[in-house]
C-alpha positions as CSV (number, residue, x, y, z in Angstrom):
1,M,0.0,0.0,0.0
2,R,2.8,2.4,0.7
3,Q,4.5,1.6,-2.5
4,L,1.2,2.1,-4.4
5,L,0.8,5.4,-2.5
6,A,4.2,6.6,-3.4
7,L,3.7,5.5,-7.1
8,W,0.6,7.6,-7.4
9,G,1.8,10.4,-5.4
10,G,-0.5,10.0,-2.3
11,N,-3.6,9.8,-4.6
12,T,-5.8,7.5,-2.8
13,S,-8.4,7.3,-5.4
14,R,-6.0,6.1,-7.8
15,V,-4.7,3.5,-5.4
16,H,-8.2,2.3,-4.9
17,T,-8.7,2.0,-8.6
18,K,-5.4,0.1,-9.0
19,L,-6.5,-2.4,-6.2
20,A,-9.9,-2.9,-7.9
21,E,-8.2,-3.8,-11.3
22,R,-6.0,-6.3,-9.5
23,A,-9.0,-7.9,-7.8
24,R,-10.7,-8.2,-11.0
25,L,-7.6,-9.9,-12.7
26,N,-7.1,-12.2,-9.7
27,P,-10.3,-12.8,-7.6
28,S,-8.3,-14.9,-5.2
29,Q,-7.0,-11.8,-3.6
30,G,-10.3,-11.2,-1.8
31,L,-12.6,-8.2,-1.9
32,V,-11.4,-4.6,-2.1
33,P,-12.4,-2.3,0.7
34,S,-14.4,0.7,-0.2
35,L,-12.7,4.1,-0.9
36,A,-14.0,5.6,2.4
37,T,-12.6,2.7,4.4
38,L,-9.2,3.0,2.5
39,H,-9.1,6.7,3.5
40,R,-9.7,5.8,7.0
41,A,-7.1,3.1,7.0
42,I,-4.4,5.5,5.6
43,R,-5.2,8.3,8.1
44,R,-5.2,5.6,11.0
45,D,-1.9,3.8,10.1
46,L,0.2,6.6,8.6
47,T,1.2,9.7,10.4
48,A,0.9,13.1,9.0
49,G,4.6,13.3,8.0
50,E,4.5,9.9,6.1
51,R,1.4,11.0,4.2
52,A,3.1,14.3,3.4
53,G,6.3,12.5,2.3
54,L,4.6,9.9,0.2
55,R,2.8,12.9,-1.6
56,Q,5.5,15.6,-1.8
57,G,8.9,14.1,-0.8
58,E,11.3,14.4,2.0
59,R,11.0,18.1,2.5
60,A,7.4,17.9,3.2
61,R,7.9,15.1,5.6
62,R,10.5,17.0,7.7
63,A,7.9,19.8,8.1
64,H,6.1,17.4,10.5
65,D,9.3,16.4,12.5
66,V,10.0,17.3,16.1
67,F,13.5,18.9,16.7
68,A,15.3,19.5,20.1
69,R,16.7,22.9,20.9
70,R,20.3,23.3,21.4
71,P,21.3,24.9,24.8
72,A,21.7,28.9,24.6
73,G,25.5,28.8,25.5
74,H,27.4,32.1,25.5
75,R,28.6,34.7,23.0
76,N,31.3,33.4,20.4
77,A,30.7,29.8,21.6
78,V,29.4,28.8,18.3
79,W,29.0,30.6,14.9
80,E,27.0,29.2,11.9
81,G,27.7,30.3,8.4
82,D,25.8,29.8,5.2
83,H,25.0,31.2,1.6
84,K,21.8,32.8,0.7
85,R,20.7,33.3,-2.7
86,A,18.6,36.6,-2.8
87,P,15.6,36.0,-5.0
88,V,15.9,39.6,-6.3
89,E,17.2,40.6,-9.8
90,V,19.9,43.2,-9.5
91,D,21.4,45.3,-12.2
92,V,25.1,44.5,-12.6
93,E,27.0,46.3,-15.5
94,G,23.6,46.0,-17.6
95,E,22.9,42.4,-16.8
96,L,20.1,41.2,-14.2
97,V,21.5,38.8,-11.7
98,C,20.4,37.4,-8.3
99,P,23.2,38.1,-5.8
100,W,24.4,35.7,-3.1
101,V,24.8,36.7,0.6
102,T,27.5,34.9,2.6
103,W,27.2,35.6,6.4
104,F,27.8,34.5,10.0
105,I,25.7,34.6,13.0
106,D,26.4,34.0,16.8
107,C,24.0,31.4,17.9
108,A,23.7,32.5,21.5
109,T,22.9,36.1,20.8
110,K,21.6,36.0,17.2
111,V,23.9,39.0,16.3
112,I,25.2,39.0,12.8
113,V,29.1,39.3,13.0
114,G,30.1,39.1,9.3
115,V,28.6,39.5,5.9
116,A,29.7,39.5,2.3
117,V,27.8,40.0,-1.0
118,T,28.8,38.7,-4.5
119,P,26.9,39.2,-7.7
120,H,27.7,35.6,-8.7
121,E,27.9,32.2,-7.0
122,P,30.2,32.6,-4.1
123,S,33.6,30.9,-3.7
124,R,36.1,30.9,-1.0
125,D,36.8,34.6,-1.3
126,A,33.4,35.4,-0.2
127,V,33.7,33.2,2.8
128,L,37.1,34.5,3.8
129,A,35.9,38.2,3.4
130,A,32.8,37.5,5.6
131,L,35.0,35.7,8.2
132,R,37.6,38.6,8.3
133,C,35.1,41.3,9.1
134,A,33.4,39.0,11.6
135,I,36.7,38.5,13.4
136,D,37.8,42.1,13.3
137,R,36.3,44.2,16.0
138,R,37.8,47.5,14.8
139,A,36.1,50.2,13.1
140,P,34.2,50.0,10.6
141,Y,33.4,46.5,11.8
142,G,32.4,45.4,15.4
143,P,31.7,45.8,18.1
144,A,30.6,42.2,17.9
145,G,33.2,39.7,16.8
146,G,36.4,38.1,18.0
147,L,37.4,34.5,17.6
148,P,34.8,31.7,18.1
149,S,35.2,28.3,19.6
150,V,33.6,26.5,16.8
151,I,32.0,27.3,13.4
152,R,29.2,25.1,12.1
153,V,29.0,24.8,8.3
154,D,27.3,22.3,5.8
155,R,29.5,20.4,3.3
156,G,29.8,23.3,1.0
157,K,33.0,23.2,-0.9
158,E,33.5,26.8,-0.3
159,F,33.6,26.4,3.6
160,L,35.8,23.3,3.6
161,C,38.5,24.3,0.9
162,R,42.0,24.2,2.2
163,T,42.3,28.0,2.5
164,V,39.3,28.3,4.8
165,T,40.2,25.2,7.1
166,G,43.9,26.3,7.2
167,A,43.1,30.1,8.1
168,M,40.9,29.0,10.9
169,G,43.1,26.3,12.0
170,G,45.8,29.0,12.6
171,F,43.6,30.5,15.2
172,A,42.8,27.1,16.7
173,V,39.1,27.5,15.7
174,G,37.3,24.3,15.1
175,V,35.1,23.8,11.8
176,C,32.2,21.5,12.4
177,D,31.2,19.7,9.2
178,L,27.6,18.9,9.2
179,P,25.9,16.5,7.1
180,A,24.7,17.7,3.7
181,Y,21.0,18.6,3.3
182,S,20.4,18.9,6.9
183,P,19.3,22.5,7.6
184,H,17.8,21.6,11.0
185,L,21.3,21.1,12.3
186,K,22.3,24.8,11.7
187,G,18.8,26.3,12.5
188,T,20.0,29.7,13.7
189,V,21.5,30.7,10.3
190,E,18.7,29.0,8.4
191,A,16.2,31.0,10.4
192,L,18.1,34.1,9.5
193,N,17.8,33.2,5.8
194,N,14.1,33.0,6.0
195,A,13.8,36.2,8.1
196,V,15.8,38.4,5.5
197,E,13.5,37.0,2.7
198,E,10.4,37.8,4.6
199,M,11.4,41.0,6.1
200,H,13.7,42.5,3.4
201,F,14.0,40.9,0.0
202,V,10.0,40.7,-0.3
203,V,9.7,44.5,-0.6
204,L,12.4,45.0,-3.0
205,P,11.8,45.6,-6.7
206,R,11.9,42.6,-9.2
207,Y,11.4,40.1,-6.4
208,T,11.2,36.8,-8.2
209,R,8.7,35.1,-5.8
210,R,6.1,37.8,-5.8
211,Q,2.5,36.8,-6.8
212,K,2.1,36.2,-10.4
213,M,-0.5,37.2,-12.8
214,A,-2.4,34.9,-15.4
215,R,0.0,32.8,-17.4
216,G,2.7,33.1,-14.7
217,K,3.6,36.7,-15.6
218,P,4.6,39.3,-13.0
219,A,2.5,42.1,-12.3
220,D,5.0,44.7,-13.3
221,P,7.6,43.0,-15.7
222,D,9.2,46.5,-16.6
223,A,10.0,47.4,-13.0
224,P,13.5,49.2,-12.7
225,A,16.0,47.0,-11.0
226,L,18.2,48.0,-8.2
227,S,21.9,48.6,-8.9
228,F,24.2,46.3,-7.1
229,E,25.6,49.1,-4.8
230,A,22.0,50.0,-3.8
231,F,21.2,46.3,-3.1
232,V,24.4,46.0,-0.9
233,A,23.6,49.3,0.9
234,G,20.1,48.1,1.6
235,L,21.2,44.7,3.0
236,L,23.8,46.3,5.2
237,A,21.2,48.7,6.7
238,W,18.9,45.8,7.2
239,V,21.7,44.0,9.0
240,E,22.3,47.0,11.4
241,W,18.5,47.1,12.1
242,W,18.7,43.3,12.9
243,N,21.6,43.8,15.2
244,T,20.5,47.0,17.1
245,R,16.7,47.3,17.0
246,H,15.4,43.9,16.2
247,K,14.3,41.8,19.4
248,P,14.1,38.1,18.5
249,Q,12.4,35.6,20.8
250,G,14.5,34.1,23.5
251,L,16.6,37.3,24.4
252,G,14.3,38.7,26.9
253,G,13.4,41.8,25.0
254,K,17.0,42.8,24.1
255,S,18.4,43.3,20.8
256,P,21.0,40.9,19.5
257,L,23.9,43.6,20.0
258,E,22.4,44.4,23.6
259,A,22.5,40.7,24.3
260,W,26.2,40.3,23.1
261,V,27.4,43.3,24.9
262,Q,25.9,42.4,28.2
263,D,27.3,38.9,28.0
264,P,30.2,38.7,30.5
265,T,32.1,36.0,28.5
266,P,35.7,37.0,27.9
267,L,36.8,37.7,24.2
268,V,39.6,36.7,22.2
269,D,40.8,39.4,19.8
270,V,43.2,39.1,17.0
271,S,46.0,41.6,16.5
272,A,46.1,43.7,13.4
273,E,49.5,41.9,12.4
274,R,48.1,38.6,12.8
275,L,44.8,39.4,11.0
276,A,47.0,40.6,8.1
277,R,48.1,37.1,7.7
278,F,44.6,35.6,7.9
279,A,43.3,33.7,4.9
280,L,45.9,35.0,2.5
281,E,47.5,33.1,-0.2
282,D,51.0,33.6,-2.0
283,D,52.6,32.2,-5.0
284,G,55.9,31.3,-3.2
285,R,57.9,33.8,-5.0
286,E,60.2,36.7,-3.7
287,R,59.8,40.1,-5.3
288,T,62.0,43.4,-5.2
289,I,60.7,46.8,-4.2
290,T,61.4,49.0,-7.1
291,T,60.8,52.9,-7.6
292,N,57.4,51.8,-9.0
293,G,56.5,49.7,-6.0
294,V,56.0,45.9,-6.1
295,R,55.0,44.3,-9.2
296,W,52.3,41.5,-9.2
297,H,50.6,40.1,-12.1
298,R,52.3,42.7,-14.3
299,R,50.7,45.5,-12.3
300,S,52.3,47.9,-9.8
301,Y,51.3,48.3,-6.1
302,I,52.5,51.2,-3.9
303,A,52.3,52.4,-0.3
304,A,53.8,55.2,1.8
305,W,55.8,52.9,3.9
306,M,57.7,51.8,0.7
307,V,59.6,55.1,0.6
308,G,63.3,54.4,0.9
309,R,62.8,50.7,0.7
310,A,63.7,50.3,-3.2
311,G,65.7,47.2,-3.5
312,T,64.2,45.3,-0.6
313,R,63.4,41.6,-1.2
314,V,59.7,40.9,-0.1
315,V,57.0,38.4,-0.4
316,V,53.4,39.4,-1.2
317,R,50.1,37.8,-0.1
318,Y,46.7,38.2,-1.3
319,L,43.0,37.5,-0.8
320,P,41.7,35.3,-3.5
321,H,39.9,37.1,-6.3
322,H,40.8,40.4,-4.6
323,D,43.6,42.1,-6.5
324,D,43.2,45.6,-5.2
325,V,45.2,45.3,-2.1
326,L,48.2,43.3,-1.2
327,E,49.7,42.6,2.1
328,V,53.6,42.7,2.1
329,F,56.0,40.8,4.2
330,D,59.8,40.6,4.3
331,T,61.6,37.4,3.5
332,S,61.9,36.5,7.2
333,G,58.1,36.7,7.7
334,G,57.8,40.1,9.3
335,Y,54.8,42.3,8.2
336,L,55.8,45.4,6.5
337,G,52.4,46.7,5.3
338,S,49.6,47.0,2.8
339,A,49.9,48.0,-0.8
340,C,47.2,49.3,-3.0
341,L,46.9,49.1,-6.9
342,A,48.8,52.1,-8.3
343,E,46.4,52.8,-11.1
344,A,43.5,52.8,-8.5
345,A,45.1,54.7,-5.9
346,G,43.1,57.6,-4.5
347,A,43.9,61.2,-3.4
348,G,44.7,60.0,0.2
349,E,47.2,57.4,-0.9
350,I,49.0,59.6,-3.2
351,Q,49.1,62.4,-0.6
352,A,50.5,60.0,2.0
353,L,53.3,58.8,-0.5
354,K,54.4,62.4,-1.2
355,A,54.3,63.1,2.6
356,A,56.4,60.1,3.3
357,R,58.9,61.3,0.7
358,A,59.1,64.8,2.1
359,A,59.5,63.4,5.6
360,A,62.4,61.2,4.5
361,A,63.9,64.4,2.9
362,R,63.7,66.2,5.9
363,R,65.2,63.7,8.2
364,L,68.1,63.4,5.9
365,R,68.6,67.1,5.7
366,A,68.6,67.3,9.5
367,D,71.1,64.5,9.8
368,L,73.5,66.1,7.3
369,K,73.3,69.5,9.2
370,A,73.9,67.8,12.6
371,A,77.0,66.1,11.0
372,E,78.5,69.2,9.7
373,K,78.2,70.6,13.3
374,L,80.2,67.6,14.6
375,R,82.8,68.1,11.8
376,R,83.6,71.7,12.7
377,E,86.7,72.3,15.1
378,R,85.8,74.2,18.3
379,F,88.2,76.2,20.3
380,R,87.9,77.5,23.7
381,A,87.4,81.2,24.3
382,Q,90.5,82.9,25.6
383,T,90.8,86.0,27.8
384,V,94.6,86.1,27.7
385,A,97.1,85.9,25.1
386,R,98.1,82.2,24.7
387,P,97.7,79.5,22.0
388,A,94.2,78.4,20.7
389,E,93.0,75.3,22.7
390,R,90.7,73.0,21.3
391,R,87.4,72.5,23.1
392,R,86.6,68.9,23.8
393,S,82.9,68.3,24.2
394,P,82.2,65.4,26.7
395,A,80.9,62.2,25.4
396,R,77.5,61.1,26.5
397,S,78.6,58.4,28.7
398,E,81.0,60.8,30.2
399,A,78.3,63.4,30.9
400,A,76.1,60.8,32.4
401,G,78.9,59.6,34.8
402,E,79.6,63.2,35.8
403,L,76.0,63.9,36.6
404,A,75.6,60.6,38.4
405,G,78.7,61.2,40.6
406,G,77.5,64.6,41.4
407,A,74.1,63.4,42.6
408,R,76.0,60.9,44.9
409,R,78.3,63.6,46.6
410,D,77.2,65.1,49.8
411,R,75.6,68.5,49.3
412,G,77.5,69.9,52.4
413,Q,80.7,69.4,50.4
414,L,79.4,71.7,47.7
415,A,78.5,74.6,50.4
416,R,80.9,77.4,50.8
417,P,80.0,79.2,53.9
418,G,83.3,81.2,53.8
419,L,82.4,82.9,50.5
420,I,80.4,85.5,52.1
421,P,80.9,86.2,55.9
422,H,77.8,86.0,58.0
423,G,76.9,89.0,60.3
424,P,75.5,88.9,63.9
425,A,72.0,87.6,64.2
426,P,69.2,90.1,65.0
427,G,68.2,90.1,68.7
428,H,64.6,89.2,68.1
429,W,65.5,85.9,66.4
430,V,65.0,82.8,68.3
431,R,68.3,81.1,68.7
432,P,68.3,77.1,68.3
433,V,68.7,75.1,71.4
434,D,71.3,72.1,71.5
435,P,69.3,68.9,72.0
436,S,71.7,67.5,74.4
437,Q,71.4,70.5,76.8
438,Q,67.6,70.5,76.4
439,E,67.5,66.8,77.7
440,N,69.8,67.6,80.7
441,G,67.5,70.5,81.8
442,E,64.4,68.3,81.7
443,R,66.1,65.7,83.9
444,D,67.1,68.2,86.6
445,E,63.4,69.6,86.6
446,N,62.3,66.0,87.3
């Protein structure tokens, strides 16, 4: 009976007809119950989930399951990450595409710690970008963030690639690989995916799941599409609203950010130098800083800190699929700084480069002038007729020793009471009394 129900998509009437045909061809099978009896038997012996699964499949069956709720935990105990395809057509260079959102959410406080948007299907660069802004708590990110204890993801190849697992392994953060097609095991981020569609995407122009007219046509097929920049700005504004003003159930009337700030759990922050190495790749080659900066992929990258370093051997590292900024290290692994694409450098970068060159020139000019003063011969001033005598300036160590010796000497040795003779003391002054004589006088009185 279950097989027949699955064959006919849960259609009990068709199953009853098939049973009647079999009984007619083989009378030995016995009588066929009525259709009403068959309906009652199916409702009695099959659960609602089984009936839904035989009719519509596994997704429909799961809607009738019961799931346990994980303990609330504390902030940064567990993060969950996922991709969400936005059902909104967005204009990207004259082409309509549906962007993808990659984000991470803290399971205990429901605060969104990191988000990245791509106009195409995301790869590891989107995961790394979202993780980097989630970990970094400095402006313009934060205040939520830091290092989590565990990150739960599904079996997506972007989340489990060597670059991502190696980057998080460098911070001793575990990556929990959940079974495929098991959204109930990461219910926090799945609930976020549903919330953003119901609260934000549904009101945007060219929402692809909006009610259709006759023949499946949209009500306004010529509606203007949002630009990609406008879409990202609106999504980030919604994320800020979610974190600061939305009050989900289970937080006691607090917003996610309020719950996160009031959680006393200690945080683990990452220094800027360590974060500069996070999730970066390199090609294993050494490069030389020239007067045009650092060459990478036949393009030049410049920075203010490169002034005076032409000829230095360096190693560059980069975020996958992001070629606008490089992180530069020396050959021993020390971090030197970031470098931006020379063709895309803004007025601020150019001004910083000019200021660094001017500062280097001022330092050299000051050093040369100081050296000239040291090179000149100095002679002592003479008040009588005698040969010129060279004036020898004390070295720093000699001056320090002289000052230290003077501090140790008794100040009484430096006093010169005979330089100016003292006159007699006025009569109205109170003369000091010898302590020994004062003690003897007190004993006599006793």
